[in-house]
C-alpha positions, 0 to 999 in steps of 0.5 A: 709774165711780169717784166723784170726791170733789171735794176740792182738789188741791194742787201746789207753788204752786197749789190746784186748787179743784173747782167746785161748782154754787154756784161756777159759778152765781156765775161766771155772774153775775160774776167778783166773785161768784165771788171772793166764793164762793171767798173769794179774788181772781179775775184779770179775765183768767181765761178767754178762752173766756167763760162758755159752758163754765161754763154747760155744766158747770153744766147737766151737774152739775145733770142728772148730780150724779155728774159733780161734780168732772169739770168746771171747776176753779179754780187758786189761786196760793197766794202771791197768793190769786188764781185765775189761770186755769181747768182741769179735766176735759172731762166724766165718763170714757168707758166705757174709763176715759179722761178728757180734760183742759184748762187755761188761764192768764190772760195775766199769769201765763203763762210761769211753768209754772202750766199745767204744774202744773194739768195735772200736778195733774189727772193725779195726781188720777186716777192713783190711781183704779183705774177710770181707764185714761188721760188725753187732751188736745187742742192746736192743730195746731201746736208751742206751749206746750201741746204742750210741757206735754203732752210734758213730762208724758209724753203721746204724740202720737196724730195730727191729728183734726178737732174739730167746734168747733175744727177741726184739733187734735192728739190726745194721750194718757197711758196710766196703765196702761202 
């Protein structure tokens, strides 16, 4: 599988910073420590998922250094110099060349299309890679903002599946080779 060079991705209003091990270790200490290492402000409502995803991503990167760039990314709102959420890939691409994305925006920054920019930036990052066939995502099994984001980016609904952690979810895919 193609190496993901962990350089930031820039969108119209955001800079998506790929988390390195040092960033994740800092985030596990505190958001203030993360801000110090990223050299930007970090919104206190950064994530509703707590630190478990960061700990998992860190363990994956430590055991598989080639997965650096395939986990957590921090979206920085350029105009404020503020990390306003988290996004990223949910691990290394599978053998068929599919990767899954996820994204969240801190509540005060929602309804501004920032999640759309995060998702679009992640998709564009892998679109240029010959070994990536497509992108997947999951949403709650109901009409919501994430569903609208994925539809707007050209994802197609693949049906409902049962996630072992989240229960019923809708599966989405975007075939980059179609």
